VEXSENU-5082 format. One record per residue: residue number from 1; residue in three letters; x, y, z of N, C-alpha, C in turn. Coordinates in steps of 0.2 Angstrom, whole numbers. Layout:
N
    nr   rest    n.c1    n.c2    n.c3   ca.c1   ca.c2   ca.c3    c.c1    c.c2    c.c3
   NUM    ALA       X       Y       Z       X       Y       Z       X       Y       Z
...
//
This chain:
404
    nr   rest    n.c1    n.c2    n.c3   ca.c1   ca.c2   ca.c3    c.c1    c.c2    c.c3
     1    MET     480     909     634     479     905     640     472     903     641
     2    THR     467     907     639     460     905     639     459     900     634
     3    GLN     462     900     628     461     896     623     464     889     625
     4    ARG     469     889     629     472     883     631     468     879     636
     5    ILE     465     883     641     460     880     646     454     877     642
     6    ASN     452     881     637     446     879     633     447     872     630
     7    ASN     453     872     627     456     865     624     456     860     628
     8    LYS     459     861     634     459     856     639     452     853     642
     9    ALA     448     858     643     441     856     645     437     852     639
    10    ASP     438     854     633     435     851     628     438     844     627
    11    ALA     445     843     628     448     836     628     445     832     634
    12    ALA     444     835     639     442     831     645     435     829     644
    13    ILE     431     833     641     424     831     640     424     825     635
    14    LYS     428     825     630     428     820     625     431     813     628
    15    LEU     435     814     633     438     808     637     432     805     641
    16    ILE     428     809     644     423     807     648     417     803     644
    17    LEU     416     807     638     411     804     634     413     798     631
    18    PHE     420     797     629     422     791     626     422     785     631
    19    LEU     423     787     638     422     781     643     415     779     644
    20    ILE     410     783     641     403     781     641     401     778     635
    21    SER     404     780     629     402     777     623     407     780     618
    22    PRO     411     776     614     415     779     609     411     783     603
    23    PHE     405     780     602     401     783     597     398     790     599
    24    ILE     397     791     606     394     797     608     400     802     608
    25    ALA     406     800     610     412     804     609     413     806     602
    26    PHE     413     802     598     414     803     590     409     809     588
    27    SER     402     808     590     397     812     588     398     819     591
    28    TYR     400     820     597     402     826     600     408     830     597
    29    SER     413     826     595     419     828     592     418     832     585
    30    LEU     412     830     582     411     833     575     410     841     576
    31    GLN     408     843     582     407     850     582     414     854     583
    32    ASN     419     851     583     426     854     583     431     849     579
    33    ILE     430     849     573     433     844     569     441     845     569
    34    LYS     443     851     569     450     853     568     454     851     574
    35    ALA     451     850     580     455     849     586     459     843     586
    36    LYS     465     843     589     469     837     589     465     831     593
    37    SER     462     833     598     458     828     602     453     825     598
    38    SER     450     829     594     445     826     589     448     821     585
    39    TYR     453     822     582     457     817     578     458     811     582
    40    ILE     460     811     588     462     805     592     455     801     593
    41    VAL     450     805     595     443     802     595     441     798     589
    42    PHE     442     801     583     440     798     577     444     792     576
    43    PHE     451     792     577     455     786     576     453     781     581
    44    LEU     452     782     587     450     777     592     443     774     590
    45    PHE     438     778     588     432     776     586     432     771     580
    46    CYS     437     773     575     437     768     569     440     761     572
    47    ILE     445     761     576     448     755     579     442     751     582
    48    PHE     438     754     586     433     751     590     428     748     585
    49    PHE     426     752     580     422     750     574     425     743     571
    50    GLY     431     743     570     434     737     567     434     731     572
    51    MET     435     733     578     434     727     583     427     724     583
    52    ALA     422     729     583     415     727     583     412     724     577
    53    PHE     416     725     571     414     723     564     412     715     565
    54    THR     406     713     563     404     706     564     402     703     557
    55    ALA     405     698     555     404     695     549     403     687     550
    56    GLN     399     684     546     399     677     546     404     674     542
    57    ILE     405     667     542     411     664     539     408     662     532
    58    GLY     410     666     527     409     665     520     402     668     518
    59    LYS     401     670     512     395     674     510     389     669     509
    60    SER     383     671     510     377     667     509     372     672     506
    61    ALA     366     669     505     361     674     502     359     679     507
    62    ASP     360     678     514     358     683     519     364     687     521
    63    PHE     370     686     519     375     690     521     380     690     515
    64    LEU     380     696     511     384     696     504     390     700     505
    65    PHE     391     703     511     397     707     512     404     704     511
    66    ASP     408     707     508     415     705     507     419     703     514
    67    GLY     416     706     519     419     704     526     419     697     527
    68    ALA     414     694     525     413     687     526     418     682     523
    69    VAL     421     685     517     426     681     514     433     682     517
    70    TYR     434     688     520     440     690     524     440     685     530
    71    ARG     434     685     534     434     681     539     435     673     538
    72    LEU     432     671     532     434     664     530     441     663     529
    73    TYR     444     668     525     451     667     523     455     667     529
    74    PHE     454     672     534     458     672     540     458     666     544
    75    GLU     452     663     545     451     657     549     453     651     546
    76    SER     453     651     539     457     646     536     464     645     537
    77    MET     467     651     537     474     652     539     475     650     546
    78    VAL     471     651     551     472     649     558     471     642     558
    79    ASN     467     639     554     466     631     555     471     628     550
    80    GLY     475     631     546     480     628     542     478     625     536
    81    THR     471     627     534     469     624     528     471     628     521
    82    ILE     474     634     523     477     638     517     484     638     518
    83    ASP     488     636     513     496     636     514     498     643     511
    84    TYR     501     648     515     503     654     514     508     654     508
    85    PHE     513     650     510     519     649     505     518     647     498
    86    LEU     513     642     498     510     640     491     507     646     488
    87    LEU     503     650     491     500     656     488     505     661     486
    88    PHE     510     662     490     516     667     488     519     664     482
    89    ASP     520     658     481     523     655     476     519     656     469
    90    ASP     513     655     470     508     657     464     509     664     463
    91    TYR     509     669     468     509     676     467     515     678     463
    92    VAL     521     676     465     527     678     461     527     676     454
    93    GLN     523     671     452     523     669     445     519     673     441
    94    PHE     515     677     444     510     682     441     505     680     437
    95    ASP     505     674     434     500     671     429     494     669     433
    96    GLU     495     666     439     489     663     442     489     665     449
    97    GLY     484     663     453     484     665     460     483     672     462
    98    SER     485     674     468     483     681     470     486     686     466
    99    LYS     482     691     465     484     697     461     488     702     465
   100    ASP     487     702     472     490     706     476     491     702     483
   101    PHE     495     705     487     497     700     493     498     704     499
   102    PHE     496     710     500     497     713     507     492     710     512
   103    ILE     485     710     510     480     707     515     482     700     517
   104    VAL     484     696     511     486     689     513     491     688     518
   105    SER     496     693     517     502     692     522     500     695     528
   106    LEU     496     700     529     494     702     535     490     697     539
   107    CYS     485     694     535     481     688     539     486     683     541
   108    PHE     491     681     537     495     676     539     499     678     546
   109    LEU     501     684     546     505     686     552     500     686     558
   110    LEU     494     688     557     489     689     563     487     682     565
   111    SER     487     677     560     485     670     562     490     667     567
   112    TYR     496     670     568     501     667     572     500     670     579
   113    ILE     496     676     579     495     680     586     488     678     589
   114    THR     483     677     585     476     676     587     472     672     583
   115    ASN     467     669     585     462     666     581     455     670     581
   116    ASN     455     676     583     450     680     584     449     685     578
   117    TYR     444     684     573     444     688     567     443     695     569
   118    HIS     440     697     574     439     704     576     445     708     577
   119    VAL     451     704     579     457     708     579     459     709     572
   120    MET     458     705     567     460     706     560     456     713     557
   121    PHE     450     713     559     446     719     556     448     726     560
   122    MET     451     725     567     453     730     570     460     733     567
   123    VAL     464     728     565     470     730     562     469     734     555
   124    PHE     464     731     551     462     734     545     460     741     547
   125    ALA     456     742     552     453     749     553     458     753     555
   126    ALA     463     751     559     469     755     561     473     758     555
   127    ILE     474     754     550     478     756     544     474     760     540
   128    PHE     468     759     539     463     763     535     462     770     538
   129    ALA     461     770     545     460     776     548     466     781     548
   130    TYR     472     778     549     478     782     549     479     786     543
   131    PHE     478     782     537     479     786     530     473     790     529
   132    MET     467     788     531     461     793     530     462     799     534
   133    LEU     464     799     540     465     805     544     471     809     542
   134    LYS     476     806     540     482     810     537     480     813     531
   135    SER     476     810     527     473     814     521     468     820     523
   136    PHE     464     818     528     459     823     530     462     829     533
   137    ASN     468     828     536     471     834     539     473     839     534
   138    PHE     474     837     527     476     842     522     470     847     522
   139    LEU     464     845     522     458     849     522     457     853     528
   140    THR     457     850     534     456     854     540     461     859     542
   141    GLU     467     858     540     473     862     542     472     869     539
   142    GLU     468     869     533     468     876     529     464     881     533
   143    GLU     466     887     533     463     892     537     456     893     535
   144    LYS     454     892     529     447     893     527     442     888     530
   145    PHE     445     882     532     441     877     535     438     880     542
   146    ASP     432     881     543     429     883     549     423     879     551
   147    ALA     419     882     556     413     879     559     407     880     555
   148    SER     408     882     548     402     884     544     399     878     541
   149    LEU     392     878     539     389     872     536     393     870     530
   150    SER     395     875     526     399     873     519     405     869     521
   151    SER     409     871     526     415     867     528     413     860     531
   152    PHE     407     860     534     405     853     537     403     849     531
   153    LEU     400     851     526     398     848     520     404     845     516
   154    LEU     409     850     516     416     848     512     419     842     516
   155    ALA     419     843     523     422     837     527     418     831     525
   156    ALA     411     831     525     407     825     523     409     822     517
   157    ILE     410     827     512     412     824     505     418     821     505
   158    PHE     423     824     509     430     821     509     430     814     513
   159    ILE     427     813     518     427     807     522     422     802     520
   160    LEU     416     804     518     411     799     516     412     796     509
   161    SER     417     799     506     419     796     499     422     789     501
   162    ASN     424     788     507     427     781     508     427     780     516
   163    GLY     421     779     518     420     779     526     423     772     529
   164    ILE     423     772     535     426     767     539     422     760     538
   165    PHE     416     760     536     413     753     534     417     750     529
   166    ASN     420     753     525     424     750     519     430     746     521
   167    ILE     431     745     527     436     739     529     433     733     527
   168    ASN     426     733     526     423     727     523     426     725     516
   169    GLY     429     729     513     432     728     507     439     730     507
   170    ALA     443     728     512     449     731     514     454     732     509
   171    ARG     455     727     504     460     728     499     460     734     495
   172    PHE     454     736     492     453     741     488     453     748     492
   173    TRP     450     748     497     448     754     501     454     757     505
   174    ILE     458     752     508     464     754     511     469     757     506
   175    ALA     469     754     500     473     756     495     471     763     493
   176    ALA     464     764     493     462     771     490     464     776     495
   177    TRP     464     775     501     466     781     506     473     782     505
   178    ILE     477     777     505     485     778     503     486     782     497
   179    GLY     482     780     492     482     783     485     480     791     486
   180    VAL     475     792     490     473     799     491     479     803     494
   181    TYR     482     800     499     487     803     503     493     804     498
   182    CYS     495     800     494     500     801     489     498     807     484
   183    ILE     492     807     482     490     812     477     491     819     480
   184    PHE     489     820     487     490     826     490     497     828     491
   185    GLN     501     823     493     508     824     494     512     826     488
   186    ILE     510     823     482     513     824     476     511     831     473
   187    PHE     504     832     472     502     838     469     501     844     473
   188    ARG     499     843     480     498     849     484     505     851     487
   189    ASN     509     846     489     515     847     493     521     847     488
   190    ASN     520     845     482     526     844     477     531     839     480
   191    ASN     529     834     483     534     829     486     534     823     482
   192    ARG     539     823     477     540     817     472     542     811     475
   193    LEU     544     811     482     546     805     485     540     800     486
   194    TYR     534     803     486     528     799     487     526     795     480
   195    PHE     529     796     475     529     791     469     531     784     471
   196    LEU     536     784     476     538     777     478     533     774     482
   197    LEU     530     777     487     524     774     490     518     772     486
   198    ALA     517     777     481     512     775     476     513     769     472
   199    CYS     519     767     471     521     761     467     520     755     471
   200    ILE     520     756     478     519     750     482     511     748     483
   201    ILE     507     753     481     500     752     482     497     746     478
   202    PRO     499     745     472     496     739     469     498     732     472
   203    PHE     502     732     477     504     726     481     498     725     486
   204    ILE     494     731     487     488     730     491     482     729     487
   205    HIS     481     732     481     476     730     477     478     731     470
   206    VAL     478     726     465     481     727     459     478     732     454
   207    ALA     472     734     455     469     739     451     473     746     452
   208    PHE     477     747     457     480     753     458     486     754     453
   209    TYR     487     749     449     492     751     443     489     757     439
   210    PHE     483     757     439     479     762     435     481     769     439
   211    LEU     481     769     445     483     775     449     490     778     447
   212    VAL     495     773     448     502     774     446     503     778     439
   213    ILE     499     775     434     500     777     428     497     784     427
   214    LEU     491     785     431     488     792     431     492     797     434
   215    LEU     495     795     440     500     800     443     505     802     439
   216    LEU     508     798     435     514     799     431     512     804     425
   217    THR     506     802     422     503     805     416     501     812     418
   218    ALA     498     813     424     496     820     426     502     824     428
   219    TYR     507     821     431     512     825     433     516     828     427
   220    PHE     517     824     422     521     826     417     517     830     411
   221    THR     511     830     412     507     834     407     503     840     410
   222    LYS     505     843     416     502     848     419     500     854     415
   223    LYS     504     855     410     503     861     406     497     860     401
   224    PHE     495     854     400     491     853     394     483     852     397
   225    ASP     481     856     401     474     856     404     469     857     399
   226    LYS     470     860     393     465     861     388     464     854     384
   227    PHE     470     851     383     469     844     380     465     840     385
   228    TRP     466     840     391     463     835     396     456     837     397
   229    ILE     454     843     396     447     845     397     443     842     391
   230    ILE     446     842     385     443     840     379     442     832     380
   231    MET     447     829     382     447     822     383     442     820     388
   232    PHE     441     824     393     436     824     399     429     824     395
   233    VAL     427     829     391     421     829     388     420     823     383
   234    VAL     425     821     380     424     815     375     423     809     379
   235    SER     426     808     385     426     802     389     419     801     392
   236    PHE     416     807     393     409     807     396     404     804     391
   237    PHE     405     805     385     400     803     380     402     796     377
   238    ILE     408     794     377     409     788     373     411     782     378
   239    SER     409     783     385     410     778     390     407     771     388
   240    ASN     402     771     384     398     765     382     403     761     377
   241    LEU     407     764     374     412     760     369     418     758     373
   242    SER     419     760     379     425     759     382     427     751     384
   243    VAL     422     747     385     423     740     387     427     737     381
   244    GLY     425     737     375     428     734     370     435     737     369
   245    ILE     436     743     369     443     746     369     448     743     374
   246    ILE     445     743     380     449     741     386     451     734     385
   247    GLU     446     730     383     448     723     382     453     722     376
   248    TYR     453     726     371     458     726     366     465     727     368
   249    ILE     465     733     372     471     735     375     474     730     379
   250    SER     470     726     383     472     721     388     477     716     385
   251    ASN     476     715     378     479     710     375     487     711     374
   252    TYR     488     718     375     495     720     375     499     721     381
   253    LEU     495     720     387     498     721     393     500     714     397
   254    PRO     504     715     402     507     709     405     501     704     408
   255    THR     502     698     408     497     693     409     493     694     415
   256    PHE     496     696     421     493     697     427     488     703     427
   257    ILE     490     708     423     486     714     423     480     713     418
   258    SER     481     709     412     476     708     407     471     703     410
   259    ARG     473     698     414     469     694     417     464     697     422
   260    THR     466     702     426     462     706     430     457     710     426
   261    ILE     459     713     421     455     717     416     449     713     414
   262    LEU     451     707     411     446     703     408     441     700     414
   263    GLN     444     700     420     439     698     425     434     703     427
   264    TYR     436     710     427     432     715     428     427     717     422
   265    THR     429     715     416     425     716     410     421     710     408
   266    ASN     421     705     412     417     699     410     409     700     411
   267    GLU     405     696     407     398     698     407     395     698     413
   268    SER     396     694     418     393     694     425     394     700     428
   269    ASN     400     703     428     402     709     431     399     715     428
   270    LEU     398     715     422     395     721     418     387     721     419
   271    ASN     385     715     420     377     714     422     376     717     429
   272    ARG     381     718     433     379     720     440     376     727     440
   273    LEU     378     731     435     374     738     435     367     737     432
   274    GLU     366     733     428     359     732     425     354     729     431
   275    ASP     357     725     436     354     722     441     353     726     447
   276    SER     355     732     447     356     737     453     349     739     455
   277    GLY     344     739     450     337     742     452     337     749     449
   278    PHE     331     751     448     330     758     445     332     763     449
   279    ILE     330     763     456     332     769     460     339     770     461
   280    GLN     343     764     462     350     764     463     353     767     457
   281    THR     351     764     451     354     766     445     353     774     444
   282    VAL     347     777     445     346     784     445     351     788     449
   283    PHE     352     786     455     356     789     460     363     789     458
   284    LEU     365     783     456     372     782     453     374     787     448
   285    PHE     369     788     443     370     793     438     370     800     441
   286    LEU     366     801     445     365     808     448     372     810     452
   287    GLU     375     805     455     381     806     459     387     807     454
   288    ARG     387     803     448     392     804     443     391     811     440
   289    LEU     384     813     439     383     819     435     385     825     440
   290    PHE     384     825     447     386     830     451     393     831     451
   291    VAL     397     826     451     405     826     451     407     829     444
   292    ASN     404     827     438     406     830     432     404     837     431
   293    ILE     398     839     434     396     846     434     401     851     438
   294    ILE     404     848     443     409     852     447     415     852     443
   295    ILE     417     847     440     423     847     435     422     853     430
   296    VAL     417     853     427     415     859     422     416     865     425
   297    LEU     413     866     431     413     872     435     420     874     437
   298    PHE     424     869     438     432     871     440     435     873     433
   299    TYR     433     870     428     436     872     421     434     879     420
   300    MET     428     881     421     426     888     419     429     893     424
   301    ASN     432     891     429     435     895     434     442     894     435
   302    ARG     445     891     430     452     889     430     457     894     431
   303    ARG     455     900     429     460     906     430     460     908     437
   304    ILE     455     907     441     455     908     448     459     903     451
   305    ILE     457     897     449     461     891     452     468     892     451
   306    LYS     471     894     446     478     895     444     481     900     449
   307    LEU     477     904     452     480     909     457     482     905     464
   308    GLN     479     899     464     480     895     470     484     889     468
   309    PRO     491     889     468     495     884     465     494     877     468
   310    LYS     492     876     474     491     870     477     484     867     474
   311    ALA     479     871     473     473     869     471     474     867     463
   312    PHE     478     871     460     478     870     452     482     864     451
   313    ASN     487     862     455     491     856     454     486     850     455
   314    LEU     482     850     460     477     845     461     472     845     456
   315    TYR     470     850     453     465     851     448     468     847     441
   316    SER     474     848     440     477     845     434     477     838     435
   317    PHE     478     835     441     477     828     442     470     825     441
   318    LEU     465     829     444     458     828     444     455     827     437
   319    ILE     457     831     433     455     830     426     457     824     423
   320    VAL     463     822     424     466     816     421     462     810     424
   321    LEU     461     810     431     458     805     434     451     804     432
   322    MET     447     810     430     440     809     428     439     807     421
   323    VAL     445     808     417     445     805     410     444     797     411
   324    MET     449     795     415     449     787     416     442     785     419
   325    VAL     440     789     424     433     787     428     428     786     423
   326    ASN     427     792     419     421     792     414     422     786     409
   327    PHE     428     785     407     430     780     402     428     773     404
   328    THR     429     772     411     428     765     413     422     764     417
   329    MET     417     769     417     411     769     421     407     763     420
   330    PRO     406     760     414     402     754     413     405     748     416
   331    ILE     411     749     419     414     743     422     413     744     430
   332    PRO     409     741     433     407     743     440     413     743     445
   333    SER     417     738     444     423     738     449     429     743     447
   334    VAL     428     747     442     433     752     441     430     759     441
   335    GLY     426     761     437     424     768     436     420     770     443
   336    ASN     416     765     445     412     767     451     416     767     457
   337    ARG     422     764     457     426     764     463     431     770     463
   338    PHE     434     771     457     439     776     456     436     783     457
   339    ILE     430     784     455     427     791     456     427     793     463
   340    LYS     427     788     468     428     790     475     434     794     476
   341    LEU     439     793     473     446     796     474     445     803     472
   342    SER     440     805     468     440     812     465     437     817     471
   343    LEU     433     814     475     429     818     480     433     821     485
   344    PRO     438     818     488     443     822     493     446     828     489
   345    ILE     448     827     483     451     832     479     446     838     477
   346    ILE     440     836     476     435     841     474     434     845     481
   347    ALA     433     842     486     432     845     493     438     850     494
   348    TYR     444     848     493     449     853     495     450     859     490
   349    ILE     449     858     483     449     863     479     443     868     480
   350    TRP     437     865     482     432     869     483     433     874     489
   351    LEU     436     871     494     438     875     500     442     881     499
   352    LEU     447     880     495     452     885     493     449     890     488
   353    VAL     445     888     484     443     893     478     436     895     479
   354    PHE     432     891     481     424     893     481     421     894     488
   355    LYS     425     893     493     422     894     500     419     901     501
   356    GLY     413     901     502     409     907     504     407     911     498
   357    LYS     408     908     492     406     912     486     399     909     483
   358    LYS     398     911     477     391     911     474     389     904     472
   359    TYR     394     899     472     392     892     470     389     887     476
   360    ASN     388     890     482     386     886     487     380     882     486
   361    ALA     375     885     482     369     881     480     371     874     477
   362    ILE     376     874     473     378     867     470     381     863     476
   363    LEU     385     865     480     387     862     486     382     859     490
   364    TYR     376     863     491     371     860     495     367     855     492
   365    MET     368     854     486     365     848     482     368     841     484
   366    TYR     373     841     487     377     835     489     373     830     493
   367    PRO     370     832     499     366     828     503     360     825     499
   368    LEU     357     829     494     351     826     490     353     821     485
   369    VAL     358     823     482     361     818     476     363     812     479
   370    ASN     366     812     486     368     806     489     363     803     494
   371    LEU     357     804     493     352     802     498     352     794     498
   372    PHE     352     791     493     351     784     492     358     781     495
   373    SER     364     784     494     370     781     497     370     782     504
   374    PHE     367     787     507     367     788     514     362     783     517
   375    TYR     357     781     514     352     776     516     356     769     516
   376    LYS     359     768     511     363     761     511     368     761     516
   377    MET     371     767     517     377     767     522     374     765     529
   378    ILE     368     768     531     365     766     538     363     759     538
   379    VAL     360     756     532     359     749     532     365     745     533
   380    TYR     370     747     529     376     743     530     380     743     537
   381    TYR     380     749     540     383     749     546     379     745     551
   382    MET     372     745     551     368     741     556     369     734     554
   383    ALA     371     732     548     371     725     547     377     722     549
   384    VAL     383     726     551     389     723     553     391     724     560
   385    THR     386     728     563     387     730     570     381     729     574
   386    ASP     382     727     581     376     727     585     374     734     588
   387    LEU     368     735     589     366     742     592     370     744     598
   388    LYS     372     739     602     375     740     608     382     743     607
   389    PHE     385     742     601     391     746     599     390     753     600
   390    TYR     385     756     598     384     763     598     382     766     605
   391    LEU     380     762     610     378     764     616     383     762     622
   392    MET     386     757     621     390     754     627     397     757     628
   393    ASN     400     756     633     407     759     635     412     754     632
   394    PRO     418     757     631     424     753     628     426     747     632
   395    PHE     425     747     638     427     741     642     422     735     641
   396    TYR     416     737     640     411     732     638     413     729     631
   397    LEU     414     733     626     416     731     619     422     727     619
   398    ILE     427     729     623     433     725     623     432     718     626
   399    HIS     428     718     631     427     711     634     423     707     629
   400    LYS     418     710     626     413     706     621     417     704     615
   401    TYR     421     708     612     424     706     606     431     703     606
   402    LEU     435     705     611     442     702     612     443     697     617
   403    LEU     439     697     622     441     693     628     436     687     629
   404    SER     430     688     626     425     682     628     425     677     622
//
């Protein structure tokens, strides 16, 4: 009875704080992540962030975020300068035109409802947040998840692998959370029906054909973890040879897939890593090294992991995923993106197997290794939102972004 009263009081505080500022309510809710009321606040905060997401029309030297392209695309549909049905005709031919069609179709439908691009980003945020929080629930519903620092760090690893800012690149990152949700359903819950949902994800972003292949491969080779760990070690050291091999393999794939691979492996895309700057390159390497060290740690403790069937099944997929990640790391749009899918899995396995044990020192390295990413995250959030978003009440925000 006392617990119920406490829960009601906690929810009431969150409601009051939300009416003052969604961001303040979000910040307060972090002290009790597992509560249902906290999940509601997190979801609503994401929607308000999407509503407040501000981008110019088309990229420029001063605004290079992908959100500018989405706004341009949406407003072109509103103005009738883009013919949706012509785009669809090109898409079903597979050889030319769009490589995936979910966002195109969503923008088309929204263009009949509103001419306000803030609504578009709000819808992106709602879809993104739904699958993000459905996935996050796998972590927080575990009994071992508590109010400790290690649990908070695991929550940060899980969520910040693909934070709400990434509606900026809605195609890939919405697909990524749906992919993570499918991974947990298939390998944690042993629910094979989610292979069907996984097969739809390439409709959102074409690169997720990779994920479908990985899911099938990992599912039918669960017992060969020794083979995959050998491949994992090999992939870490031969990644520099991978571009030529991938380009060769692309010659034997369907045209619409090989065209995508050649786009990702062209010289200008590969040079993006070289143009990143020394500090960013160092931190990218450290982030990758951090993940690979944890994979080795998991392998060294695989007998303990085997005692936790849910963790071991996810581990079996994780190894296969990391082979692909290491192999494609020289391709910025593949390896550097798909490694993010490994982090929620790592957080979950760590919670079940290593929570409160001797490896906490490695876990505590996460903030240091990702220091540059946190700095970029702050810069990016401030670039697409006004400071008032973090201070003002929801009525002001609705009026500013939807009604004015």
